[in-house]
VEXDREN-2710 file (C-alpha; in Angstrom, 1 decimal):
% VEXDREN-2710
k/r/px/py/pz
1/MET/94.5/91.9/128.8
2/ARG/91.9/90.5/130.9
3/SER/89.8/90.5/127.4
4/LEU/92.5/88.0/125.8
5/THR/92.5/85.5/128.7
6/VAL/89.0/85.6/128.4
7/LEU/89.1/84.6/124.8
8/ALA/91.6/82.2/125.7
9/ALA/89.4/80.5/128.0
10/VAL/86.7/80.2/125.7
11/ILE/88.1/79.3/122.7
12/ALA/89.7/76.2/125.7
13/VAL/86.2/75.2/126.6
14/VAL/84.9/75.2/122.9
15/LEU/87.5/73.0/122.0
16/ALA/87.3/70.5/124.8
17/VAL/83.6/69.9/124.4
18/PRO/84.1/67.1/122.2
19/VAL/86.7/65.0/125.0
20/LEU/83.8/65.7/127.5
21/VAL/80.9/64.6/125.5
22/VAL/82.9/61.3/125.0
23/ALA/84.2/61.0/128.6
24/GLY/80.8/61.8/129.8
25/SER/78.7/59.4/127.8
26/VAL/80.0/56.4/130.1
27/LEU/77.2/57.7/132.7
28/ALA/74.6/56.9/130.0
29/GLY/72.6/54.2/129.9
30/ASP/72.4/51.5/127.6
31/THR/69.1/52.0/126.3
32/GLY/68.9/49.6/123.2
33/GLY/70.8/47.0/124.3
34/ILE/73.7/47.2/121.5
35/TRP/76.5/48.0/124.1
36/ALA/75.8/44.6/126.5
37/HIS/75.9/43.1/123.1
38/LEU/79.0/44.9/121.6
39/ALA/80.8/43.9/125.4
40/SER/79.8/40.4/125.0
41/THR/80.4/40.0/121.7
42/VAL/83.4/41.9/119.8
43/LEU/84.9/44.5/122.4
44/PRO/87.2/41.5/123.6
45/GLU/88.4/41.2/119.9
46/LEU/88.8/45.0/120.1
47/LEU/90.7/45.7/123.3
48/GLY/93.1/42.5/122.4
49/ASN/93.7/43.6/118.5
50/THR/94.4/47.4/120.2
51/LEU/96.9/46.1/123.0
52/VAL/98.6/44.0/120.6
53/LEU/99.0/46.9/117.9
54/VAL/100.5/49.2/121.0
55/VAL/102.7/46.9/122.0
56/PHE/104.3/45.2/118.5
57/VAL/104.3/49.0/117.1
58/ALA/106.4/50.1/120.1
59/LEU/108.9/47.1/119.7
60/GLY/108.9/47.9/116.3
61/VAL/109.4/52.2/116.0
62/GLY/111.8/51.7/119.0
63/ILE/114.1/48.8/117.2
64/MET/114.0/50.9/113.7
65/GLY/114.2/54.6/115.2
66/VAL/116.8/53.6/118.0
67/GLY/118.8/51.5/115.9
68/CYS/119.0/53.5/112.8
69/ALA/119.5/57.2/115.2
70/TRP/122.8/55.4/116.9
71/LEU/124.1/54.6/113.6
72/VAL/124.0/57.8/112.2
73/SER/124.9/60.0/115.3
74/MET/127.8/57.6/116.5
75/LEU/129.1/55.9/113.3
76/ASP/130.7/56.5/110.1
77/PHE/130.3/54.5/107.4
78/PRO/129.5/55.5/103.6
79/GLY/126.1/57.3/102.5
80/ARG/125.5/57.9/106.8
81/ARG/125.0/62.1/105.4
82/ILE/122.6/61.0/103.4
83/PHE/120.6/58.3/105.5
84/GLU/120.9/61.3/108.5
85/TRP/118.0/63.0/106.6
86/ALA/116.4/60.4/104.7
87/LEU/115.3/58.3/107.2
88/VAL/112.4/61.1/108.0
89/LEU/111.1/60.3/104.6
90/PRO/108.7/57.6/105.9
91/LEU/106.6/60.7/107.7
92/ALA/105.2/61.5/104.2
93/MET/103.6/58.2/103.8
94/PRO/100.2/58.2/105.4
95/ALA/100.0/54.3/106.7
96/TYR/96.5/53.7/104.9
97/VAL/98.0/54.3/101.8
98/MET/101.2/52.0/102.5
99/ALA/98.5/49.1/103.3
100/TYR/97.1/49.7/100.0
101/VAL/99.9/50.0/98.0
102/TYR/101.6/46.5/99.7
103/THR/98.1/44.6/99.4
104/ASP/99.0/45.2/95.9
105/LEU/102.4/43.9/95.7
106/LEU/101.8/40.7/98.2
107/GLN/98.2/39.9/97.3
108/PHE/97.9/36.4/95.8
109/VAL/97.5/37.6/92.0
110/GLY/100.2/40.2/93.3
111/PRO/104.0/40.8/91.3
112/VAL/105.5/38.9/94.1
113/GLN/103.7/35.4/94.5
114/SER/102.8/35.8/90.5
115/GLY/106.6/35.6/90.2
116/ILE/107.2/32.7/92.9
117/ARG/104.7/30.7/91.5
118/ALA/106.1/31.3/88.0
119/ALA/109.6/30.7/89.3
120/PHE/108.9/27.7/90.9
121/HIS/106.0/26.2/89.2
122/LEU/103.6/26.4/92.0
123/LYS/100.0/26.1/92.5
124/ALA/97.7/27.7/95.0
125/GLY/97.7/25.6/98.4
126/GLN/101.3/24.4/97.2
127/TYR/103.2/27.0/99.0
128/TRP/102.5/28.9/102.1
129/PHE/103.0/33.1/102.0
130/PRO/102.4/35.4/104.9
131/ASN/99.0/36.9/104.5
132/VAL/99.7/41.1/104.3
133/ARG/96.0/41.7/105.3
134/SER/96.5/40.7/108.9
135/LEU/97.4/41.9/112.6
136/GLY/100.9/41.3/111.8
137/GLY/100.4/43.2/108.8
138/ALA/99.0/46.4/110.3
139/CYS/101.9/46.2/113.1
140/LEU/104.5/46.2/110.5
141/MET/103.0/49.3/107.9
142/PHE/102.7/51.9/111.3
143/ALA/106.3/50.3/112.5
144/CYS/108.0/51.8/108.8
145/VAL/105.9/54.8/108.7
146/LEU/106.2/55.9/112.8
147/TYR/109.8/54.9/113.4
148/PRO/110.8/58.6/112.0
149/TYR/109.0/59.8/115.2
150/VAL/111.5/58.0/117.5
151/TYR/114.4/58.4/115.0
152/MET/114.6/62.6/115.2
153/LEU/114.1/62.5/119.4
154/ALA/116.6/59.6/119.8
155/ARG/118.9/61.1/117.3
156/THR/119.0/64.6/119.0
157/ALA/119.4/62.8/122.6
158/PHE/122.5/61.0/120.8
159/LEU/124.4/63.6/119.3
160/GLU/124.0/65.7/122.6
161/ARG/126.2/63.3/124.5
162/ALA/127.8/61.8/121.6
163/GLY/131.1/63.4/122.7
164/ASN/130.6/62.3/126.9
165/VAL/129.4/59.2/126.0
166/LEU/132.5/57.9/123.8
167/ASP/135.2/59.4/126.6
168/ALA/133.3/57.9/129.4
169/ALA/133.2/54.5/127.5
170/ARG/136.6/54.3/126.1
171/SER/137.7/55.1/129.5
172/LEU/136.3/52.3/130.9
173/GLY/137.1/50.0/128.1
174/GLN/133.6/49.9/126.5
175/GLY/133.9/50.1/122.5
176/ALA/130.8/51.6/120.8
177/TRP/128.2/48.7/121.2
178/GLY/129.3/48.7/125.2
179/ALA/128.3/52.9/125.2
180/PHE/125.1/52.5/123.6
181/TRP/124.1/49.7/126.4
182/ARG/125.3/51.0/129.4
183/VAL/125.1/55.5/128.7
184/SER/123.6/56.8/125.8
185/LEU/120.5/54.4/125.8
186/PRO/119.7/54.8/129.6
187/LEU/120.6/59.0/129.0
188/ALA/118.0/59.1/125.5
189/ARG/115.3/56.9/127.8
190/PRO/113.2/59.9/128.1
191/ALA/113.8/60.9/124.7
192/ILE/113.0/57.5/123.1
193/VAL/109.5/57.3/125.4
194/ALA/108.1/60.5/124.2
195/GLY/109.2/59.6/120.7
196/VAL/106.9/55.9/121.0
197/SER/104.4/58.2/122.8
198/LEU/103.8/60.1/119.4
199/ALA/103.9/56.6/117.4
200/LEU/101.3/54.9/119.7
201/MET/99.2/58.3/119.8
202/GLU/99.2/57.8/115.5
203/THR/98.4/54.0/115.8
204/LEU/95.6/54.5/118.2
205/ALA/93.7/57.1/116.0
206/ASP/94.1/55.0/112.6
207/PHE/91.0/54.1/110.8
208/GLY/92.0/52.9/107.0
209/THR/94.9/50.7/108.0
210/VAL/93.1/48.3/110.1
211/SER/89.8/48.7/108.5
212/TYR/91.5/47.8/105.0
213/PHE/93.1/45.1/106.9
214/GLY/89.9/43.7/108.3
215/VAL/91.7/44.1/112.0
216/GLN/88.7/45.0/114.3
217/THR/90.4/47.9/116.7
218/PHE/88.5/50.8/118.8
219/THR/88.5/53.0/115.4
220/THR/86.8/50.5/114.0
221/GLY/84.1/49.4/116.3
222/ILE/82.8/53.1/116.3
223/TYR/82.5/53.4/112.6
224/LEU/80.8/49.9/113.2
225/ALA/78.1/51.3/115.9
226/TRP/77.8/54.7/114.3
227/PHE/77.0/53.6/111.3
228/SER/76.2/50.2/110.7
229/LEU/74.5/49.9/114.0
230/GLY/73.0/53.4/114.4
231/ASP/73.5/53.8/117.9
232/ARG/75.5/57.3/119.4
233/ILE/75.4/56.1/122.2
234/ALA/77.3/53.1/121.5
235/ALA/80.3/54.7/119.4
236/ALA/80.2/57.1/122.4
237/GLN/81.4/54.2/125.0
238/LEU/83.6/52.8/122.8
239/SER/85.1/56.2/121.8
240/ALA/85.1/56.7/125.7
241/ALA/86.6/53.3/126.1
242/LEU/89.5/54.3/123.5
243/LEU/89.8/57.5/124.9
244/GLY/91.1/55.6/127.9
245/VAL/93.5/53.3/126.3
246/VAL/95.2/56.6/125.2
247/ALA/94.8/57.8/128.9
248/LEU/96.7/54.5/129.9
249/VAL/99.6/55.3/127.1
250/LEU/100.3/58.6/128.0
251/ALA/100.2/57.5/131.8
252/ALA/102.6/54.8/131.1
253/GLU/104.8/57.5/129.6
254/ARG/105.2/59.7/132.0
255/LEU/105.8/56.7/134.6
256/THR/108.5/55.2/132.3
257/ARG/110.0/58.5/132.5
258/GLY/110.0/58.9/136.0
259/ARG/112.3/61.7/137.4
260/ALA/114.2/61.7/134.1
261/ARG/114.6/64.7/131.8
262/PHE/115.7/65.7/128.4
263/GLY/118.7/66.7/129.2
264/GLY/121.1/69.2/126.8
265/GLY/124.7/68.6/126.3
266/GLN/127.3/70.0/123.8
267/ARG/127.3/68.3/120.6
268/GLY/130.7/66.3/120.0
269/GLY/129.5/63.7/117.6
270/ALA/130.4/64.8/114.4
271/LYS/134.3/64.6/115.5
272/ARG/133.9/61.6/117.8
273/ARG/132.0/59.3/114.9
274/VAL/133.5/55.8/114.9
275/ALA/134.3/54.9/111.1
276/LEU/133.5/51.5/110.3
277/HIS/135.1/49.5/107.5
278/GLY/133.9/46.4/105.2
279/VAL/131.6/44.1/106.4
280/ARG/130.0/46.3/109.3
281/ALA/130.0/49.5/106.9
282/TRP/127.5/47.2/104.7
283/LEU/125.9/46.3/107.4
284/ALA/125.3/49.5/109.2
285/MET/123.9/50.7/105.2
286/LEU/121.6/47.8/105.6
287/ALA/120.4/48.5/108.6
288/CYS/119.2/52.5/107.6
289/ALA/118.6/51.3/103.7
290/VAL/116.0/48.6/105.2
291/PRO/113.5/51.2/107.2
292/LEU/113.6/53.4/104.3
293/THR/113.3/51.4/101.8
294/LEU/110.0/49.8/103.0
295/GLY/108.6/52.8/104.5
296/PHE/109.3/55.0/102.2
297/LEU/110.8/54.2/98.6
298/LEU/109.0/50.8/97.7
299/PRO/105.7/52.1/98.2
300/ALA/106.5/55.8/96.8
301/GLY/108.0/53.7/93.7
302/LEU/105.1/51.2/93.6
303/LEU/102.7/54.3/93.5
304/LEU/104.3/56.0/90.4
305/ARG/104.2/52.9/88.5
306/MET/100.9/52.0/89.0
307/ALA/99.6/55.9/88.2
308/PHE/102.1/55.4/85.2
309/SER/102.2/52.0/83.8
310/GLU/98.1/51.2/84.7
311/GLY/96.6/54.5/84.6
312/ASP/94.3/56.4/86.8
313/ALA/90.6/56.4/85.1
314/GLN/89.5/59.0/88.2
315/PHE/92.3/61.3/87.0
316/GLY/90.4/64.3/85.4
317/SER/87.9/67.0/86.1
318/ARG/86.8/64.2/89.7
319/TYR/90.5/64.3/90.5
320/PHE/90.5/68.3/90.7
321/GLU/87.4/68.6/92.7
322/LEU/89.1/66.1/95.1
323/VAL/92.2/68.4/95.6
324/GLY/89.5/71.3/95.6
325/ASN/87.7/69.9/98.3
326/SER/90.9/69.0/100.1
327/ALA/92.7/72.0/99.5
328/ILE/89.6/74.2/100.9
329/LEU/88.9/72.2/104.0
330/ALA/92.9/72.2/104.9
331/ALA/93.8/76.1/104.0
332/VAL/90.6/76.8/106.1
333/THR/91.7/74.9/109.3
334/ALA/95.3/76.2/108.8
335/VAL/94.0/79.8/108.5
336/CYS/91.8/79.2/111.7
337/ALA/94.2/77.4/113.5
338/VAL/97.4/80.0/113.2
339/LEU/94.7/82.6/114.3
340/LEU/93.4/80.8/117.4
341/ALA/97.2/79.8/118.2
342/VAL/98.4/83.5/118.2
343/VAL/95.3/84.5/120.8
344/LEU/96.1/82.0/123.0
345/GLY/100.2/82.3/122.7
346/TYR/99.7/86.1/123.3
347/ALA/97.2/85.1/126.6
348/VAL/100.0/83.3/127.8
349/ARG/102.9/86.1/126.9
350/LYS/100.8/89.0/128.3
351/SER/99.3/87.5/131.5
352/SER/101.6/86.8/134.8
353/ALA/98.6/84.5/135.9
354/ARG/99.0/80.3/135.4
355/LEU/95.5/80.1/134.1
356/PRO/96.3/80.8/130.3
357/ALA/99.2/78.0/130.6
358/LEU/97.2/75.4/132.2
359/LEU/94.6/76.7/129.2
360/ASN/96.9/75.9/126.5
361/ARG/97.9/72.5/127.8
362/ILE/94.0/71.6/127.6
363/VAL/94.3/72.0/124.0
364/ALA/97.2/70.5/123.7
365/LEU/95.0/67.3/125.0
366/GLY/93.2/67.3/121.6
367/TYR/96.3/65.8/120.0
368/ALA/96.1/62.5/121.8
369/VAL/92.6/61.8/120.9
370/PRO/92.3/59.8/117.5
371/GLY/90.1/61.5/115.0
372/SER/86.8/58.9/115.4
373/VAL/86.4/59.9/119.0
374/ILE/86.4/63.6/118.2
375/ALA/83.7/62.6/115.8
376/VAL/81.8/61.1/117.9
377/GLY/82.3/64.2/120.5
378/ILE/81.0/66.9/118.0
379/LEU/78.2/65.0/116.3
380/ILE/76.3/64.6/119.3
381/PRO/75.9/67.8/120.7
382/VAL/76.6/70.3/117.3
383/ALA/73.5/67.6/115.8
384/ARG/71.2/68.6/118.5
385/VAL/72.6/73.2/118.1
386/ASP/71.9/72.6/114.6
387/LEU/68.3/71.2/115.0
388/ALA/67.3/74.0/117.4
389/LEU/68.9/77.0/115.4
390/ALA/67.3/75.1/112.2
391/SER/63.9/75.2/114.0
392/LEU/64.5/78.7/114.8
393/VAL/65.0/80.0/111.8
394/GLU/62.4/77.8/110.5
395/LEU/59.9/79.8/112.9
396/LEU/61.7/83.5/112.2
397/SER/61.2/83.1/108.4
398/GLY/59.0/80.1/107.5
399/HIS/61.4/78.9/105.7
400/ARG/63.4/75.7/106.0
401/PRO/67.3/76.2/106.1
402/GLY/68.4/72.6/106.4
403/LEU/71.3/71.9/108.6
404/LEU/73.8/74.8/109.3
405/LEU/76.8/73.2/110.7
406/THR/76.9/69.6/109.7
407/GLY/75.5/69.9/106.4
408/GLY/78.6/71.9/105.4
409/ILE/82.2/71.8/106.4
410/THR/81.9/73.9/109.4
411/ALA/81.4/71.2/111.9
412/LEU/84.3/69.3/109.8
413/VAL/86.9/72.0/110.1
414/TYR/85.8/72.4/114.0
415/ALA/86.8/68.5/114.6
416/TYR/90.4/69.4/112.7
417/LEU/90.8/72.4/115.2
418/VAL/90.7/70.3/117.7
419/ARG/92.6/67.9/117.2
420/TYR/95.5/69.5/114.8
421/LEU/95.6/73.3/116.9
422/THR/98.1/72.3/119.6
423/VAL/100.0/71.7/116.1
424/ALA/100.2/75.4/115.6
425/LEU/100.3/76.3/119.2
426/GLY/103.7/74.6/119.6
427/SER/105.1/76.5/116.5
428/VAL/103.7/79.8/117.5
429/GLU/105.0/79.5/121.1
430/SER/108.3/78.8/119.9
431/GLY/108.1/81.9/117.7
432/LEU/106.8/84.0/121.1
433/ALA/109.8/82.6/122.9
434/ARG/112.4/84.2/120.3
435/ILE/111.2/87.6/121.2
436/ARG/112.1/88.7/124.6
437/PRO/110.5/91.5/126.5
438/ALA/113.4/93.6/126.2
439/MET/112.3/94.4/122.8
440/ASP/109.2/95.2/123.5
441/GLU/110.1/97.4/125.5
442/ALA/113.6/98.9/123.4
443/ALA/110.4/99.4/120.8
444/GLN/107.8/101.1/123.5
445/SER/110.6/103.5/124.4
446/LEU/111.8/104.6/121.3
447/GLY/108.1/105.7/120.6
448/SER/106.7/103.0/118.8
449/SER/103.1/102.4/119.9
450/GLN/101.7/98.6/120.6
451/SER/100.2/98.3/117.4
452/GLU/103.7/99.7/115.9
453/VAL/105.5/97.0/117.7
454/LEU/103.5/94.0/116.8
455/ARG/103.8/95.2/113.3
456/ARG/107.4/95.9/113.5
457/VAL/108.8/93.8/115.6
458/HIS/106.6/90.4/116.3
459/TRP/105.6/89.8/112.6
460/PRO/108.8/90.0/110.8
461/LEU/110.2/87.9/113.9
462/LEU/107.0/85.4/113.9
463/ARG/106.6/85.3/110.1
464/GLY/108.1/81.9/109.8
465/SER/106.9/80.2/112.5
466/LEU/103.1/81.2/111.4
467/LEU/104.0/79.9/108.2
468/THR/105.3/76.6/109.6
469/ALA/102.4/75.9/111.4
470/ALA/100.2/76.7/108.8
471/LEU/101.7/74.1/106.6
472/LEU/101.8/71.5/109.2
473/VAL/97.8/72.1/110.0
474/PHE/97.7/71.9/106.4
475/VAL/99.2/69.0/105.5
476/ASP/97.5/67.1/108.5
477/VAL/94.1/67.8/107.5
478/MET/95.4/66.8/103.6
479/LYS/96.1/63.5/105.4
480/GLU/93.1/62.9/107.8
481/LEU/90.3/60.1/107.5
482/PRO/88.8/58.6/110.4
483/ALA/87.0/62.3/111.0
484/THR/86.3/63.3/107.8
485/LEU/84.7/60.1/107.0
486/VAL/82.4/60.0/109.8
487/MET/81.7/63.9/109.0
488/ARG/82.1/65.0/105.8
489/PRO/79.2/66.2/104.0
490/PHE/76.7/64.4/102.2
491/ASP/78.4/64.2/98.5
492/PHE/81.3/65.2/99.6
493/ASP/84.9/63.6/98.8
494/THR/88.4/64.6/99.7
495/LEU/91.2/63.0/98.4
496/ALA/91.6/60.7/101.4
497/THR/88.6/59.0/101.2
498/GLN/88.3/59.0/97.8
499/VAL/91.3/56.4/98.2
500/TYR/89.7/54.9/101.0
501/THR/86.6/54.2/98.6
502/LEU/88.7/53.1/95.7
503/THR/90.7/50.7/97.6
504/ALA/87.8/49.4/99.5
505/ASP/86.7/48.1/96.0
506/GLU/89.8/46.7/95.4
507/ARG/91.1/49.4/92.5
508/LEU/93.8/50.4/93.6
509/ALA/95.3/51.6/90.3
510/GLU/92.3/54.4/90.0
511/ALA/93.6/55.3/93.3
512/SER/96.7/55.8/93.2
513/THR/96.9/59.2/91.4
514/ALA/94.8/60.6/94.8
515/ALA/97.2/58.8/97.1
516/LEU/100.5/60.0/95.5
517/THR/98.9/63.5/95.9
518/ILE/98.1/63.0/99.7
519/VAL/102.2/61.9/100.0
520/ALA/103.4/64.9/97.8
521/VAL/102.1/67.5/100.1
522/GLY/102.5/65.5/103.0
523/LEU/106.5/65.8/101.4
524/LEU/106.3/69.5/102.1
525/PRO/107.4/69.5/105.8
526/VAL/109.5/66.3/105.6
527/ILE/112.0/67.8/103.2
528/VAL/112.2/71.4/105.5
529/LEU/112.5/68.9/108.4
530/SER/115.2/67.0/106.3
531/TRP/116.9/70.0/105.4
532/ARG/117.3/71.3/108.9
533/ILE/118.3/67.6/110.2
534/ALA/121.1/67.9/107.4
535/LYS/122.0/71.7/108.2
536/GLY/122.4/70.9/111.6
537/ARG/124.7/67.8/111.4
END
């Protein structure tokens, strides 16, 4: 199976090119002096705002995710079974969509401030109201949307240790609170840190939220350097700086984890939960209801109100064109991602060497790289290849074909694959792990050829994993904004870019239908995940 390993190596190298280009940009000179200008003017602000986001989002998702996970895992109160799966729903709400919705709700002419002025007979300047379009507002948006990453991993860790934790705590005279601080929280630390790291990766990759709120971060700086200043080297060097921040977050996760590992255990939480009554039960319900309401129920309700009461002037042929563009991109990427993931997965399965597994780790690094960084890393080399191809075609045929790669969706799909192939690879690897080598040997001993083994044994067992992989990639591509903004062909819009364009012009009601569509598509894997959580309680 050497050919399979070679193919896997080619895939890994191609997908690693954008990151290598960005990393190599630090060696490039500052030809126009723009990088020096950025470093002396906006770079301190970019770095400061990014670090503030990292710190406060980490605190926010940690408090909400761990708190809710502890409540539904270790305690029993009215509504617990609903909260157990519903707390995952904010994952379907992109942070940039929620930013637009809360701006409409909390701005000066919005219903909240208008109601305050009417109720207390106040005028502008006579009262103070927090500005949602600020660094603090961005931190709140990210925390409310991304806490489910911590919630899911922490909940699993708590359930695996639930019975043992309560028994140990009771034998030491501790209640539920003492068990949380002294036993359960330290044991769940690796899972919590992993969840916080995932949330921070999404925060660093965001462009729509911070751009709309006017918060200058590395992602907005990259966009500014590329489009406003027209300096690809400066954009690449800013991307390298952001890549360094991502590397620091990953290193911090490894350092914080230390030698701790995700421990398994027998689930005893369902039989040993402490029942809450009275005020304590109501407080537990409130603690779970607040993040769910802020992260999903309220913004989804406001989107529905805008779509049906105020109307969407963009709804019609234009809307269906956007749906078609988004669906084509997502479907093509999903199919390509599944095919490549199958090749990489089987390369590991069929080889006893360590190289295929190392290649899969290289591919997995793409998920930690923000879309804006990937876009910059792709456009620099691909644009040169595009020009060379166009010149070659013109030389051979006498006809100038235009840009073959960046002029269509090819380069954009490439960017999506670099970013999201690891999502498909994880699902395919988990499916292959369930197919033991003994199954292959048994089928071959009964006279089945290799192709028959794949068709009659592997395909039925892998089908669910492949469909799950395709669904996850499809949804991620539908929501992706930074890479799409930078790399989309001329006059080619998607639902995500349409929402960004309309909200940038403060046409929030017109963006409501496209935003609702993105949320509805994002609900598909979340519903599946919630069902699994409810089934495995």
